[in-house]
C-alpha positions in Angstrom: 0.0 -0.2 -0.2 1.7 3.6 -0.8 1.2 6.3 1.6 2.4 10.2 0.5 3.6 12.5 3.6 4.7 15.8 3.7 7.8 16.2 5.4 10.5 18.9 5.8 13.2 19.4 4.1 15.9 19.4 6.6 14.6 16.3 7.5 13.8 14.5 4.7 17.6 15.8 3.5 18.8 13.4 7.4 16.9 11.0 6.5 18.6 9.9 3.1 22.2 10.0 5.1 20.5 7.9 7.7 19.4 5.2 4.5 22.6 5.8 2.7 24.5 5.0 6.0 22.4 2.3 6.7 22.3 0.6 3.1 18.8 0.9 2.9 16.1 3.5 1.7 14.0 6.6 3.1 10.9 4.0 2.4 12.3 1.2 4.3 13.0 3.4 7.3 9.7 4.6 7.7 8.6 1.3 7.4 10.3 -0.3 10.1 9.7 2.8 12.1 6.2 2.2 11.9 6.1 -1.5 12.1 8.4 -0.7 15.1 5.2 1.4 16.4 2.6 -0.4 16.2 4.4 -3.5 17.9 5.5 -1.9 20.6 1.8 -0.7 21.2 0.3 -3.9 20.9 3.3 -5.0 23.5 2.2 -2.1 25.9 -1.7 -3.8 25.7 -0.9 -7.6 26.5 1.1 -6.9 29.1 -1.4 -6.0 32.2 -2.6 -9.3 30.7 0.2 -11.0 30.8 0.8 -9.6 34.3 -2.4 -11.0 35.4 -1.7 -14.3 34.6 1.3 -14.6 35.9 0.5 -13.2 39.2 -2.4 -16.2 39.0 0.4 -18.5 38.2 2.7 -17.5 41.3 0.0 -17.3 43.6 -2.6 -20.2 42.9 -6.0 -19.8 45.0 -7.8 -22.9 46.3 -11.9 -22.4 46.3 -13.8 -24.5 48.1 -16.7 -27.0 47.2 -20.0 -24.9 45.8 -22.6 -24.9 48.7 -25.1 -22.4 46.8 -27.3 -23.1 44.6 -27.6 -20.2 41.2 -31.6 -19.7 42.8 -30.1 -18.9 46.2 -27.6 -16.3 44.5 -30.7 -14.8 42.8 -33.7 -14.8 45.6 -34.7 -11.3 47.1 -35.2 -10.6 50.1 
């Protein structure tokens, strides 16, 4: 998929120098940057879930037998 960007001339010149130094293209630099950005955000969203599951694994909880029925839970008093 193609994308058109407006970039300041000085920044583009510096980006071209970096691309030459890294034997790549400015397009490849932008692709890599965006891929890293997306992966970092995905990782940040996964982190709380991973920490929660790790906590469950490290601190198991034993729950006793069920001594109530569904109807008892929903009984109005």
